[in-house]
C-alpha positions as CSV (number, residue, x, y, z in Angstrom):
1,X,97.6,111.3,103.8
2,X,97.7,111.1,100.0
3,X,101.1,111.5,97.9
4,X,101.6,114.2,95.8
5,X,103.7,114.6,93.5
6,X,104.8,117.3,90.9
7,X,107.1,116.4,88.1
8,X,108.5,116.3,84.7
9,X,108.7,113.1,82.8
10,X,111.3,112.0,80.4
11,X,111.2,108.4,77.8
12,X,114.6,106.9,78.2
13,X,113.4,103.6,76.3
14,X,110.0,102.3,75.4
15,X,108.6,101.4,78.5
16,X,111.5,103.0,80.9
17,X,111.1,106.6,81.8
18,X,112.8,109.2,84.2
19,X,110.6,111.4,86.4
20,X,112.1,114.4,88.1
21,X,109.7,115.1,91.0
22,X,109.1,117.4,94.1
23,X,107.3,115.8,97.2
24,X,104.7,118.4,97.6
25,X,104.4,117.5,101.1
26,X,107.9,118.1,102.3
27,X,109.2,120.6,99.4
28,X,112.1,118.1,98.8
29,X,113.3,116.6,95.2
30,X,112.6,113.2,94.9
31,X,113.1,111.4,91.7
32,X,112.3,108.3,90.0
33,X,113.0,105.6,86.9
34,X,110.3,103.4,86.0
35,X,109.8,100.5,84.1
36,X,107.5,97.7,83.4
37,X,108.1,95.6,86.6
38,X,110.7,98.0,88.5
39,X,110.5,101.7,89.9
40,X,113.8,103.1,91.8
41,X,113.4,106.0,93.9
42,X,115.9,108.1,94.8
43,X,116.2,110.7,97.9
44,X,118.5,113.6,98.0
45,X,120.8,114.6,101.3
46,X,118.3,116.0,103.8
47,X,114.9,114.6,102.2
48,X,113.0,112.8,105.1
49,X,113.4,109.0,105.0
50,X,109.5,108.7,106.0
51,X,108.9,110.1,102.0
52,X,109.6,106.0,101.2
53,X,107.4,104.8,103.6
54,X,104.7,107.2,102.7
55,X,105.3,106.0,99.1
56,X,105.4,102.6,99.9
57,X,102.6,102.6,102.0
58,X,100.3,104.4,98.9
59,X,101.6,102.0,96.6
60,X,100.2,99.2,98.7
61,X,97.1,100.4,99.4
62,X,95.9,101.8,95.8
63,X,98.0,99.8,93.5
64,X,98.6,97.0,94.5
65,X,99.0,94.8,98.5
66,X,101.6,92.8,97.1
67,X,103.7,95.5,96.4
68,X,107.3,94.7,97.9
69,X,110.5,97.4,98.8
70,X,113.7,96.1,98.2
71,X,117.1,98.1,99.2
72,X,119.8,97.7,96.5
73,X,123.3,98.2,97.5
């Protein structure tokens, strides 16, 4: 299933953006911080955990099959 988002981006600095988005599949908010070499994804309480798996799968299929997912505490 395609990973469809609606969102607004804001530039924090050169090569570093924050995106406030809505997952159009679930209707839940999902926020991102994106830089040249990393993407952080923020889920909110009550969001479906499968959202991360859907995003990860799409990144591997359509962006780079060597994409890795790390959990940071």
